[in-house]
LUMMAR-927244 format. One record per residue: residue number from 1; residue in three letters; x, y, z of N, C-alpha, C in turn. Coordinates in nm, 4 decimals. Each point is the difference from the previous one (the first is absolute). Last residue first. Layout:
// LUMMAR-927244
i, aa, n.X, n.Y, n.Z, ca.X, ca.Y, ca.Z, c.X, c.Y, c.Z
NUM, ALA, X, Y, Z, X, Y, Z, X, Y, Z
...
***
This chain:
// LUMMAR-927244
i, aa, n.X, n.Y, n.Z, ca.X, ca.Y, ca.Z, c.X, c.Y, c.Z
221, PHE, -0.7274, -0.2717, 3.2370, 0.0227, -0.0630, -0.1301, -0.1201, 0.0266, -0.0903
220, SER, 0.2657, 0.2071, 0.4901, -0.1183, -0.0312, -0.0799, 0.0406, -0.0635, -0.1322
219, THR, 0.2777, 0.1823, 0.3719, -0.0093, -0.1452, -0.0188, -0.1213, -0.0393, -0.0834
218, ASP, 0.3468, 0.4372, 0.1287, -0.1264, -0.0308, -0.0667, -0.0037, -0.1495, -0.0289
217, SER, 0.3722, 0.2635, 0.1844, -0.0894, -0.0622, 0.0989, -0.1392, -0.0278, -0.0565
216, THR, 0.4256, 0.1821, -0.2134, -0.1260, 0.0746, 0.0071, -0.0927, -0.0453, 0.1123
215, VAL, 0.4398, -0.2007, -0.0876, 0.0193, 0.1450, -0.0028, -0.1302, 0.0749, 0.0254
214, GLN, 0.0040, -0.4816, -0.0208, 0.0891, 0.0450, 0.1063, 0.0071, 0.1520, 0.0068
213, ARG, -0.2424, -0.2042, -0.3500, -0.0717, -0.0117, 0.1274, 0.0869, 0.0446, 0.1175
212, TYR, 0.1904, -0.0050, -0.4365, -0.1118, 0.0941, 0.0058, -0.0675, -0.0037, 0.1367
211, LEU, 0.3406, -0.3177, -0.0873, 0.0521, 0.1358, 0.0140, -0.1135, 0.1006, 0.0154
210, VAL, -0.1076, -0.4546, -0.0927, 0.0473, 0.0201, 0.1374, 0.0457, 0.1436, 0.0210
209, PRO, -0.1458, -0.1215, -0.4383, -0.1071, -0.0239, 0.0973, 0.0420, 0.0270, 0.1443
208, LEU, 0.3269, 0.0480, -0.3717, -0.1000, 0.1046, 0.0214, -0.1060, -0.0339, 0.1044
207, ILE, 0.3926, -0.2720, -0.1823, 0.0183, 0.0826, 0.1197, -0.1211, 0.0862, 0.0348
206, ASP, 0.0198, -0.3098, -0.3877, 0.0441, -0.0718, 0.1201, -0.0041, 0.0876, 0.1244
205, ALA, -0.0958, 0.1801, -0.4309, -0.1080, -0.0897, 0.0408, 0.0355, -0.0748, 0.1280
204, LEU, 0.3310, 0.2669, -0.2017, -0.1027, 0.0813, 0.0646, -0.1159, -0.0866, 0.0482
203, TYR, 0.3455, -0.2064, -0.2502, 0.0470, 0.0411, 0.1325, -0.1088, 0.0779, 0.0740
202, GLY, -0.0961, -0.1033, -0.4397, 0.0006, -0.1211, 0.0808, 0.0494, 0.0273, 0.1408
201, MET, 0.0232, 0.3395, -0.3143, -0.1362, -0.0142, 0.0491, -0.0185, -0.1318, 0.0751
200, GLU, 0.4194, 0.0894, -0.1961, -0.0261, 0.0974, 0.1060, -0.1431, -0.0120, 0.0528
199, GLU, 0.1393, -0.2899, -0.3618, 0.0729, -0.0240, 0.1243, -0.0396, 0.0981, 0.1094
198, ILE, -0.1840, 0.0463, -0.4363, -0.0453, -0.1251, 0.0606, 0.0657, -0.0201, 0.1357
197, ALA, 0.1476, 0.3637, -0.2538, -0.1356, 0.0219, 0.0497, -0.0550, -0.1250, 0.0677
196, HIS, 0.4226, -0.0233, -0.2163, 0.0058, 0.0790, 0.1226, -0.1391, 0.0194, 0.0602
195, GLN, 0.0390, -0.2155, -0.4214, 0.0543, -0.0831, 0.1075, -0.0039, 0.0745, 0.1330
194, HIS, -0.1209, 0.2459, -0.3775, -0.1000, -0.1029, 0.0281, 0.0465, -0.0895, 0.1145
193, LEU, 0.3041, 0.3124, -0.1649, -0.1052, 0.0662, 0.0768, -0.1101, -0.0987, 0.0366
192, ARG, 0.3406, -0.1471, -0.2849, 0.0517, 0.0166, 0.1359, -0.1047, 0.0672, 0.0899
191, ARG, -0.1035, -0.0421, -0.4531, 0.0071, -0.1337, 0.0604, 0.0499, 0.0080, 0.1439
190, CYS, -0.0024, 0.3954, -0.2533, -0.1358, -0.0403, 0.0355, -0.0038, -0.1396, 0.0610
189, PHE, 0.4140, 0.1761, -0.1622, -0.0483, 0.0776, 0.1143, -0.1370, -0.0494, 0.0449
188, HIS, 0.1776, -0.1917, -0.3934, 0.0752, -0.0403, 0.1192, -0.0518, 0.0728, 0.1237
187, GLU, -0.1773, 0.1220, -0.4203, -0.0465, -0.1329, 0.0406, 0.0695, -0.0437, 0.1286
186, THR, -0.0343, 0.5251, -0.0696, 0.0577, -0.1144, -0.0701, -0.0603, -0.1310, 0.0503
185, VAL, -0.0472, 0.5300, 0.0421, -0.1034, -0.1026, 0.0115, 0.0446, -0.1234, -0.0781
184, ALA, 0.2836, 0.3919, 0.0146, -0.0411, -0.0294, 0.1373, -0.0970, -0.1165, 0.0128
183, ALA, 0.1967, 0.1753, -0.4239, 0.1088, -0.0041, 0.0975, -0.0436, -0.0555, 0.1348
182, ALA, -0.3089, 0.0593, -0.3638, 0.1052, -0.0911, -0.0467, 0.1103, -0.0161, 0.1033
181, ARG, -0.3493, 0.3126, 0.0811, -0.0483, -0.1381, 0.0069, 0.1090, -0.0986, -0.0391
180, VAL, 0.0952, 0.4550, -0.0477, -0.0048, -0.0376, 0.1414, -0.0485, -0.1435, 0.0152
179, LYS, -0.0014, 0.1842, -0.4323, 0.1377, -0.0196, 0.0466, 0.0034, -0.0436, 0.1461
178, ALA, -0.4160, 0.1121, -0.1891, 0.0509, -0.1233, -0.0606, 0.1419, -0.0297, 0.0459
177, ALA, -0.2034, 0.4092, 0.1300, -0.0583, -0.1145, 0.0696, 0.0541, -0.1315, -0.0540
176, VAL, 0.1193, 0.3997, -0.2203, 0.0669, -0.0107, 0.1300, -0.0503, -0.1230, 0.0749
175, ASP, -0.2091, 0.1001, -0.4003, 0.1365, -0.0416, -0.0299, 0.0819, -0.0129, 0.1280
174, GLU, -0.4486, 0.1590, 0.0263, 0.0095, -0.1435, -0.0241, 0.1418, -0.0443, -0.0330
173, PRO, -0.1066, 0.4218, 0.3269, -0.0074, -0.0307, -0.1435, 0.0287, -0.1473, -0.0268
172, VAL, -0.1949, 0.0877, 0.4779, 0.1162, 0.0533, -0.0709, -0.0162, -0.0308, -0.1491
171, PRO, -0.3938, 0.0789, 0.3984, 0.0698, -0.0938, -0.0887, 0.1183, 0.0674, -0.0684
170, ALA, -0.1596, 0.1796, 0.4828, -0.0380, 0.0079, -0.1410, 0.0735, -0.1056, -0.0821
169, GLY, 0.0443, 0.1165, 0.4822, -0.0907, -0.1080, -0.0347, -0.0433, -0.0008, -0.1443
168, THR, 0.3227, 0.2919, 0.2661, -0.1314, 0.0496, -0.0417, -0.1026, -0.1096, -0.0238
167, ALA, 0.4592, -0.0868, 0.1510, -0.0408, 0.1220, 0.0699, -0.1433, 0.0399, -0.0311
166, ALA, 0.2208, -0.3761, -0.2106, -0.0162, -0.0255, 0.1426, -0.0524, 0.1212, 0.0751
165, ASP, -0.0985, -0.1496, -0.5160, 0.0862, 0.0935, 0.0714, -0.0249, -0.0149, 0.1499
164, LYS, -0.1000, -0.4271, -0.3059, -0.0513, 0.1344, 0.0261, 0.1043, 0.0839, 0.0718
163, ILE, -0.1128, -0.5057, -0.2829, 0.1031, 0.0910, 0.0500, -0.0571, 0.1408, 0.0139
162, ASP, -0.1407, -0.5305, -0.0322, -0.0734, 0.1259, -0.0156, 0.0856, 0.1097, 0.0628
161, GLY, 0.1397, -0.4504, 0.0286, 0.0172, 0.0513, -0.1355, -0.0790, 0.1249, -0.0304
160, LEU, -0.1122, -0.4199, 0.3596, 0.1193, 0.0797, -0.0258, 0.0084, 0.0410, -0.1472
159, TRP, -0.3223, -0.1983, 0.4173, -0.0194, 0.0310, -0.1416, 0.1121, 0.0957, -0.0381
158, PHE, -0.1005, -0.3685, 0.4162, 0.0842, 0.1088, -0.0486, -0.0294, 0.0153, -0.1490
157, ARG, -0.2645, -0.2527, 0.4488, 0.0189, 0.0312, -0.1413, 0.0997, 0.1143, -0.0156
156, THR, -0.2191, -0.3964, 0.3849, 0.0908, 0.1092, -0.0332, 0.0076, 0.0169, -0.1509
155, ARG, -0.3352, -0.2134, 0.3801, 0.0253, -0.0155, -0.1439, 0.0819, 0.1215, -0.0427
154, MET, -0.1398, -0.2681, 0.4887, 0.0555, 0.1164, -0.0677, 0.0296, -0.0351, -0.1447
153, GLU, -0.3508, -0.1820, 0.4236, 0.0974, -0.0317, -0.1031, 0.0418, 0.1282, -0.0700
152, CYS, -0.2225, -0.1831, 0.5146, -0.0071, 0.0852, -0.1190, 0.0992, -0.0514, -0.1034
151, GLY, -0.2645, -0.2568, 0.3914, 0.0835, 0.1167, 0.0283, -0.0128, 0.1008, -0.1119
150, TYR, -0.2474, -0.4120, 0.0141, 0.1164, -0.0407, 0.0793, 0.0880, 0.1178, 0.0416
149, ASP, -0.3976, 0.0472, -0.2728, -0.0441, -0.0687, 0.1212, 0.1173, -0.0420, 0.0884
148, THR, 0.0736, 0.4329, -0.2983, -0.0477, -0.1347, -0.0306, -0.0452, -0.0658, 0.1298
147, ASN, 0.1378, 0.5294, -0.2344, -0.0224, -0.0899, 0.1120, -0.0590, -0.1323, -0.0476
146, ARG, 0.3349, 0.3274, -0.2907, -0.1414, -0.0232, 0.0288, -0.0131, -0.1035, 0.1112
145, VAL, 0.3749, 0.3584, -0.2641, -0.0219, -0.0949, 0.1094, -0.1496, -0.0147, 0.0243
144, PHE, 0.4112, 0.1927, -0.3538, -0.1461, -0.0078, 0.0088, -0.0353, -0.1118, 0.0978
143, HIS, 0.4203, 0.3272, -0.1519, -0.0183, -0.1185, 0.0829, -0.1492, -0.0047, 0.0333
142, CYS, 0.2865, 0.2645, -0.4109, -0.1161, -0.0175, 0.0869, 0.0113, -0.1315, 0.0756
141, MET, 0.2644, 0.3931, -0.3621, 0.0129, -0.1151, 0.0887, -0.1238, -0.0082, 0.0867
140, HIS, 0.2135, 0.2468, -0.4936, -0.0967, -0.0022, 0.1093, 0.0180, -0.1299, 0.0783
139, GLY, 0.3620, 0.3047, -0.3266, -0.1222, -0.0778, -0.0113, -0.0866, 0.0117, 0.1233
138, ILE, 0.4357, 0.2122, -0.0665, 0.0034, -0.0971, -0.1097, -0.1259, -0.0851, -0.0099
137, THR, 0.1891, 0.5311, 0.1502, -0.0549, -0.1226, 0.0565, -0.0201, -0.0966, -0.1166
136, PHE, 0.3757, 0.4108, 0.0135, -0.1176, -0.0680, -0.0519, -0.0535, -0.0988, 0.1025
135, PRO, 0.4259, 0.2728, -0.0021, -0.1160, 0.0902, -0.0008, -0.1288, -0.0630, -0.0509
134, VAL, 0.4482, -0.1823, 0.2925, -0.0552, -0.0111, -0.1356, -0.1294, 0.0809, -0.0053
133, GLY, 0.2638, -0.0759, 0.4025, 0.0793, 0.0785, -0.0927, -0.0471, -0.0043, -0.1432
132, LYS, -0.1638, -0.3964, 0.2933, 0.0620, 0.1193, 0.0570, 0.0843, 0.0704, -0.1063
131, ALA, -0.4189, -0.2943, -0.1587, 0.1344, -0.0189, 0.0542, 0.0543, 0.1322, 0.0521
130, GLY, -0.5345, -0.1970, -0.0361, 0.1072, 0.0569, -0.0813, 0.1329, -0.0254, 0.0683
129, PRO, -0.5913, -0.1181, 0.0240, 0.1412, -0.0192, 0.0340, 0.0943, 0.0690, -0.0974
128, ARG, -0.5247, 0.0493, 0.2017, 0.0731, 0.0153, -0.1261, 0.1486, -0.0091, 0.0325
127, ALA, -0.4757, -0.2023, 0.2638, 0.1169, 0.0884, -0.0077, 0.0508, 0.0085, -0.1426
126, CYS, -0.4000, -0.2273, 0.3904, 0.0324, 0.0410, -0.1365, 0.1160, 0.0989, -0.0017
125, VAL, -0.3126, -0.3903, 0.2853, 0.1132, 0.0888, 0.0275, 0.0611, 0.0353, -0.1354
124, ALA, -0.5041, -0.1872, 0.1703, 0.1006, 0.0031, -0.1063, 0.1055, 0.1039, 0.0366
123, VAL, -0.4044, -0.3208, 0.2693, 0.0848, 0.1189, -0.0077, 0.0904, -0.0141, -0.1216
122, GLY, -0.5155, -0.2202, 0.1759, 0.1453, -0.0139, -0.0016, 0.0680, 0.1346, -0.0089
121, ASP, -0.4826, -0.1657, -0.1301, 0.0451, -0.0396, 0.1337, 0.1500, -0.0236, -0.0016
120, PHE, -0.3239, 0.3458, -0.3154, 0.0658, -0.1303, 0.0050, 0.0609, -0.0250, 0.1376
119, ALA, -0.2302, 0.4057, -0.1667, -0.0946, -0.1074, 0.0299, 0.0678, -0.1348, 0.0194
118, ASP, 0.2324, 0.4046, -0.1285, -0.0522, 0.0188, 0.1355, -0.0953, -0.1112, 0.0407
117, TYR, 0.1773, 0.0084, -0.4456, 0.1039, -0.0276, 0.0992, -0.0561, 0.0089, 0.1417
116, ARG, -0.2795, 0.1153, -0.3602, 0.0229, -0.1443, 0.0048, 0.1051, -0.0348, 0.1047
115, LYS, -0.0872, 0.4542, -0.0755, -0.1177, -0.0651, 0.0564, 0.0207, -0.1504, 0.0113
114, PRO, 0.3508, 0.2650, -0.2047, -0.0202, 0.0253, 0.1432, -0.1198, -0.0737, 0.0605
113, ASP, 0.3239, -0.1652, -0.3997, -0.1272, 0.0693, 0.0038, -0.0388, 0.0210, 0.1468
112, PHE, 0.5197, -0.0523, -0.0701, -0.1243, -0.0755, -0.0136, -0.1210, 0.0927, -0.0107
111, PHE, 0.4571, 0.1688, 0.0489, 0.0135, -0.1176, -0.0862, -0.1360, -0.0594, -0.0364
110, GLU, 0.0456, 0.3733, 0.2931, 0.0742, 0.0424, -0.1193, 0.0196, -0.1150, -0.0986
109, HIS, -0.2023, -0.0595, 0.4311, -0.0931, 0.0605, -0.0959, 0.0707, 0.0514, -0.1247
108, PRO, 0.2409, -0.1780, 0.3837, -0.0518, -0.0982, -0.0965, -0.0984, 0.0575, -0.1006
107, HIS, 0.3947, 0.3022, 0.2130, -0.1284, -0.0534, 0.0449, -0.0527, -0.0986, -0.1045
106, VAL, 0.5303, 0.0579, 0.0311, -0.1162, 0.0818, -0.0352, -0.1259, -0.0655, 0.0560
105, PHE, 0.5955, -0.0034, 0.0301, -0.1307, -0.0583, 0.0291, -0.1123, 0.0990, -0.0294
104, ASN, 0.5248, -0.0977, -0.1691, -0.0905, 0.1117, 0.0286, -0.1424, -0.0526, 0.0164
103, VAL, 0.5393, -0.1692, 0.0241, -0.1339, -0.0526, -0.0234, -0.1002, 0.1047, 0.0484
102, ARG, 0.5493, -0.0673, -0.1473, -0.0942, 0.0928, 0.0617, -0.1408, -0.0456, -0.0397
101, LEU, 0.5373, -0.2389, 0.0201, -0.1339, 0.0220, -0.0532, -0.0763, 0.1053, 0.0795
100, ASP, 0.4915, -0.2738, -0.1227, -0.0425, 0.1157, 0.0785, -0.1319, 0.0500, -0.0577
99, HIS, 0.2798, -0.4962, -0.0162, -0.0875, 0.0967, -0.0657, -0.0395, 0.1092, 0.0995
98, ILE, 0.4190, -0.3867, -0.0771, -0.0847, 0.0693, 0.0963, -0.0783, 0.1084, -0.0740
97, THR, 0.2408, -0.4876, -0.1728, -0.0291, 0.1420, -0.0191, -0.0875, 0.0530, 0.1130
96, PRO, 0.1701, -0.4661, -0.0958, 0.0574, 0.0807, 0.1078, -0.0288, 0.1495, -0.0105
95, ASP, -0.2522, -0.4860, -0.1484, 0.0429, 0.1277, -0.0578, 0.0522, 0.0897, 0.1115
94, ALA, -0.1579, -0.4479, 0.0835, 0.0113, -0.0083, -0.1458, 0.0587, 0.1256, -0.0624
93, ASP, -0.0834, -0.0478, 0.4729, 0.0835, -0.1148, -0.0359, 0.0231, -0.0087, -0.1506
92, ARG, -0.2914, 0.3366, 0.1888, 0.1421, 0.0246, 0.0265, 0.0897, -0.1147, -0.0445
91, GLY, -0.4820, 0.1942, -0.1076, 0.0547, -0.1339, -0.0131, 0.1507, 0.0024, 0.0171
90, LEU, -0.1276, 0.4322, -0.0177, -0.1125, -0.0732, -0.0566, 0.0480, -0.1414, -0.0294
89, TYR, 0.1610, 0.4179, 0.3649, 0.0309, -0.0952, -0.1060, -0.1316, -0.0552, -0.0540
88, GLU, 0.0461, 0.4968, 0.2403, -0.0295, -0.1420, 0.0107, 0.0603, -0.0774, -0.1168
87, ARG, -0.1170, 0.5122, 0.2685, 0.1074, -0.0690, -0.0713, -0.0261, -0.1488, 0.0187
86, VAL, -0.3407, 0.4678, 0.0343, 0.0554, -0.1290, 0.0399, 0.1232, -0.0360, -0.0824
85, VAL, -0.4213, 0.3766, 0.1446, 0.1345, 0.0024, -0.0576, 0.0723, -0.1249, 0.0482
84, HIS, -0.5321, 0.1901, -0.0561, 0.0853, -0.0957, 0.0699, 0.1332, -0.0066, -0.0745
83, THR, -0.4057, 0.3919, 0.0329, 0.0971, -0.0720, -0.0826, 0.0846, -0.0897, 0.0884
82, ALA, -0.5361, 0.2369, 0.0257, 0.1368, -0.0111, 0.0508, 0.0868, -0.0775, -0.0987
81, GLY, -0.4819, 0.0743, -0.0383, 0.0720, 0.1236, -0.0257, 0.1431, -0.0004, 0.0491
80, TRP, -0.2956, -0.3404, 0.2318, -0.0489, 0.0616, -0.1244, 0.0669, 0.1358, -0.0181
79, TYR, 0.0632, -0.2718, 0.3952, 0.0973, -0.0152, -0.1085, -0.0502, 0.0547, -0.1335
78, ASN, -0.0760, 0.0707, 0.5560, -0.0739, 0.0048, -0.1266, 0.0995, -0.0039, -0.1159
77, GLY, 0.1069, 0.0182, 0.4843, -0.0256, -0.1323, -0.0540, -0.0791, -0.0027, -0.1285
76, ASP, 0.1392, 0.4105, 0.2171, -0.0900, -0.0742, 0.0885, -0.0397, -0.1348, -0.0587
75, LYS, 0.2426, 0.2517, -0.3531, -0.0448, 0.0683, 0.1204, -0.0988, -0.0871, 0.0757
74, ARG, 0.4100, 0.0185, -0.4200, -0.1021, -0.0825, 0.0647, -0.0353, 0.0631, 0.1342
73, ASN, 0.3401, 0.1574, -0.3324, -0.1363, 0.0552, -0.0006, -0.1058, -0.0956, 0.0526
72, GLU, 0.4453, -0.2364, -0.1104, -0.0171, 0.1433, -0.0185, -0.1496, 0.0317, 0.0002
71, TRP, 0.3445, -0.4321, 0.1942, -0.1218, 0.0560, -0.0582, 0.0118, 0.1502, -0.0169
70, ASP, 0.3328, -0.4880, 0.0305, -0.0359, 0.1283, 0.0600, -0.1245, 0.0511, -0.0723
69, SER, 0.3740, -0.4607, 0.0219, -0.1356, 0.0533, -0.0122, -0.0106, 0.1349, 0.0686
68, PHE, 0.3656, -0.4393, -0.1911, -0.0210, 0.1319, 0.0608, -0.1428, 0.0454, -0.0243
67, VAL, 0.1575, -0.4518, -0.1148, 0.1239, 0.0619, 0.0478, -0.0262, 0.1285, 0.0778
66, HIS, -0.2366, -0.5064, -0.1959, -0.0234, 0.1386, 0.0402, 0.1214, 0.0574, 0.0717
65, ASP, -0.0295, -0.4648, -0.1609, -0.0005, 0.0966, -0.1105, -0.0082, 0.1456, 0.0448
64, LYS, 0.0004, -0.3857, 0.3107, 0.1141, -0.0112, -0.0919, 0.0067, 0.1142, -0.1004
63, PRO, -0.3579, -0.0485, 0.3367, 0.1308, 0.0119, 0.0658, 0.1192, -0.0022, -0.0950
62, HIS, -0.5177, 0.1586, -0.0347, 0.0855, -0.0885, -0.0808, 0.1422, 0.0109, 0.0551
61, TRP, -0.3572, 0.1821, 0.2454, -0.0788, -0.0295, -0.1197, 0.0769, -0.0884, -0.0972
60, LEU, 0.1887, 0.1855, 0.3999, -0.0955, -0.1036, 0.0372, -0.0731, -0.0520, -0.1233
59, LYS, 0.2894, 0.3708, -0.0336, 0.0650, -0.1304, -0.0140, -0.0874, -0.1140, 0.0511
58, TYR, -0.1389, 0.4535, 0.0446, -0.0009, -0.0386, -0.1411, 0.0610, -0.1382, -0.0193
57, GLN, 0.0143, 0.2075, 0.4250, -0.1333, -0.0507, -0.0308, -0.0072, -0.0500, -0.1439
56, ASP, 0.4009, 0.1985, 0.1284, -0.0214, -0.1202, 0.0814, -0.1369, -0.0608, -0.0274
55, THR, 0.1172, 0.4167, -0.2107, 0.0636, -0.1181, -0.0574, -0.0260, -0.1260, 0.0809
54, GLY, -0.3568, 0.3930, 0.0685, 0.1385, -0.0013, -0.0427, 0.0497, -0.1373, -0.0407
53, GLY, -0.5087, 0.0459, 0.0435, 0.0827, 0.1193, 0.0102, 0.1380, -0.0169, -0.0588
52, LEU, -0.5546, -0.1944, 0.0347, 0.1344, -0.0288, -0.0492, 0.0838, 0.1268, -0.0022
51, TRP, -0.4759, 0.0051, 0.0944, 0.0896, -0.0250, 0.1142, 0.1447, -0.0156, -0.0426
50, GLY, -0.3584, 0.0576, -0.3163, 0.0041, 0.1185, 0.0837, 0.0964, -0.0122, 0.1161
49, PHE, -0.0752, -0.3623, -0.2930, 0.0643, 0.1061, -0.0779, -0.0005, 0.1338, 0.0743
48, TRP, -0.2148, -0.3761, 0.2011, 0.1424, -0.0267, -0.0188, 0.0692, 0.1140, -0.0734
47, TRP, -0.4786, -0.0060, 0.0527, 0.0735, 0.0429, 0.1204, 0.1500, -0.0144, -0.0200
46, HIS, -0.2743, -0.1727, -0.3357, -0.0083, 0.1468, 0.0003, 0.0773, 0.0568, 0.1195
45, VAL, -0.0471, -0.4582, -0.0100, 0.0945, 0.0417, -0.1042, 0.0002, 0.1519, -0.0109
44, MET, -0.3103, -0.1888, 0.2883, 0.1343, -0.0158, 0.0551, 0.1062, 0.0400, -0.1018
43, LYS, -0.4631, -0.0125, -0.1144, 0.0294, 0.1169, 0.0833, 0.1412, -0.0075, 0.0578
42, ALA, -0.1786, -0.3678, -0.2464, 0.0441, 0.1103, -0.0851, 0.0367, 0.1230, 0.0817
41, ARG, 0.0587, -0.4609, 0.2446, -0.1116, 0.0665, -0.0650, 0.0535, 0.1161, -0.0822
40, SER, 0.1920, -0.5106, 0.2229, 0.0122, 0.1444, -0.0205, -0.1289, 0.0524, -0.0626
39, GLN, 0.0787, -0.4689, 0.0851, -0.0096, 0.0717, 0.1279, 0.0287, 0.1492, -0.0107
38, PRO, 0.1713, -0.2745, -0.4147, -0.0879, -0.0503, 0.1058, 0.0112, 0.0830, 0.1276
37, MET, 0.1153, 0.0870, -0.5206, 0.0439, 0.0519, 0.1296, -0.0961, -0.0462, 0.1098
36, ARG, 0.1887, -0.0738, -0.5573, -0.1063, -0.0276, 0.0966, 0.0526, 0.0295, 0.1401
35, THR, 0.1474, 0.1828, -0.5094, 0.0434, -0.0431, 0.1329, -0.1219, -0.0229, 0.0874
34, LEU, 0.1845, 0.0937, -0.5507, -0.1133, -0.0316, 0.0872, 0.0528, -0.0550, 0.1318
33, ALA, 0.1695, 0.3207, -0.4597, 0.0344, -0.0966, 0.1040, -0.1204, -0.0160, 0.0921
32, ALA, 0.1852, 0.2391, -0.5159, -0.1053, -0.0365, 0.0947, 0.0531, -0.1008, 0.1006
31, ILE, 0.1412, 0.3894, -0.4189, 0.0494, -0.1002, 0.0947, -0.1101, -0.0261, 0.1013
30, THR, 0.0622, 0.2283, -0.5279, -0.0806, -0.0164, 0.1203, 0.0589, -0.1130, 0.0829
29, ARG, 0.1894, 0.3678, -0.4128, -0.0090, -0.1333, 0.0598, -0.0900, 0.0057, 0.1234
28, ARG, 0.1623, 0.2902, -0.5004, -0.0564, -0.0045, 0.1349, -0.0046, -0.1437, 0.0505
27, GLY, 0.1389, 0.1278, -0.4460, 0.1041, 0.0099, 0.1013, -0.0506, 0.0033, 0.1422
26, ASP, -0.2512, -0.0634, -0.4248, 0.0411, 0.1399, 0.0152, 0.1058, 0.0202, 0.1080
25, ASP, -0.2097, -0.4294, -0.1021, 0.0790, 0.0446, -0.1148, 0.0513, 0.1430, 0.0144
24, TYR, -0.0866, -0.3036, 0.4395, -0.0801, 0.0502, -0.1107, 0.0904, 0.0572, -0.1090
23, SER, 0.0126, -0.3788, 0.4505, 0.0649, 0.1060, -0.0771, -0.0865, 0.0369, -0.1199
22, VAL, -0.0458, -0.2484, 0.5226, -0.0502, 0.0079, -0.1370, 0.0657, 0.1191, -0.0679
21, VAL, 0.0746, -0.3431, 0.4640, 0.0345, 0.1215, -0.0733, -0.0573, -0.0107, -0.1413
20, GLY, -0.1479, -0.2353, 0.5124, 0.0863, -0.0095, -0.1164, 0.0245, 0.1356, -0.0631
19, SER, -0.4309, -0.1950, 0.2881, 0.1416, -0.0052, 0.0376, 0.0833, -0.0181, -0.1261
18, GLU, -0.4657, 0.0649, -0.0285, 0.0092, 0.0311, 0.1423, 0.1432, -0.0124, 0.0515
17, LEU, -0.3196, 0.0219, -0.4859, 0.1347, 0.0115, 0.0566, -0.0107, 0.0375, 0.1466
16, THR, -0.4026, -0.0712, -0.2184, 0.0851, -0.0952, -0.0715, 0.1411, -0.0002, 0.0555
15, LEU, -0.3649, 0.1500, 0.3479, 0.0260, 0.0361, -0.1385, 0.0936, -0.1021, -0.0638
14, TYR, -0.3768, -0.0595, 0.4232, 0.1382, 0.0280, -0.0369, 0.0091, 0.0335, -0.1484
13, GLY, -0.4235, 0.0533, 0.3902, 0.0791, -0.1012, -0.0681, 0.1384, 0.0496, -0.0350
12, PRO, -0.3890, 0.3673, 0.0388, 0.0269, -0.1229, 0.0760, 0.0818, -0.0990, -0.0816
11, GLU, 0.0547, 0.5331, -0.0849, -0.0927, -0.1088, -0.0300, 0.0305, -0.1209, 0.0883
10, LEU, 0.2679, 0.4005, -0.0131, -0.1145, 0.0093, 0.0900, -0.1034, -0.1092, -0.0251
9, LEU, 0.3917, 0.0690, -0.2740, 0.0373, -0.0584, 0.1288, -0.1159, 0.0012, 0.0990
8, ASP, -0.0264, 0.2118, -0.4278, -0.0282, -0.1437, -0.0054, 0.0394, -0.0690, 0.1302
7, ASN, 0.0936, 0.4632, -0.0989, -0.1249, -0.0275, 0.0708, -0.0418, -0.1463, -0.0079
6, VAL, 0.3874, 0.1734, -0.2374, 0.0214, -0.0178, 0.1432, -0.1286, -0.0330, 0.0752
5, GLU, 0.1466, 0.0805, -0.4855, -0.0942, -0.1041, 0.0410, 0.0017, -0.0221, 0.1511
4, ASP, 0.2959, 0.2993, -0.2319, -0.1344, 0.0522, -0.0254, -0.1091, -0.1033, 0.0294
3, PHE, 0.4690, -0.1079, 0.0370, -0.0462, 0.0860, 0.1082, -0.1411, 0.0516, -0.0251
2, ARG, 0.1194, -0.4705, -0.2129, 0.0665, 0.1298, 0.0002, -0.0630, 0.0891, 0.1071
1, MET, 0.0412, -0.5648, -0.0408, -0.0831, 0.1191, 0.0000, 0.0871, 0.1248, 0.0000
***
């Protein structure tokens, strides 16, 4: 699925692609990962992104790949409108490259139909990712979490290749976008990102039920 089909995530059931990488003729790619999270709820994932702070907490999420974490413009745990500044590997054992990233979080209404989103039983954590020192964002990211009878499940999507000016959000000229896609949205990068997403959300599924209840004292399900 492409980004303009994002509202399909609000439909019941599953889509054709729930885990893997799809490449398109125009250089864009979609990365998908599915994580089942027993004993967690969507509200806990929303809480996690508001609670997650510095490097020590970031390493809980992936002890091997995560190197550094800080935030810009996050206020009182509200990550909408904030930027997560991170350093991380993407599959450290397979690739020693450290990526310096800036993840710009936005309200889910910027991605989804507002009425349909507000009616759904879950949370979508939405952002536009880019790299430190680069004046572009390279696409859209969504951790789409819906509640289930056993807890919740996360359907992660990265739609990469929609290149925009990081400061204004405006599309860049197509000749510039094509060059950025060729350099940044490579098959290798997307395969490593897919691996990393599966691993980090697996770690989160393990720690979140206990961590959330310890920190918040909320034992409701």
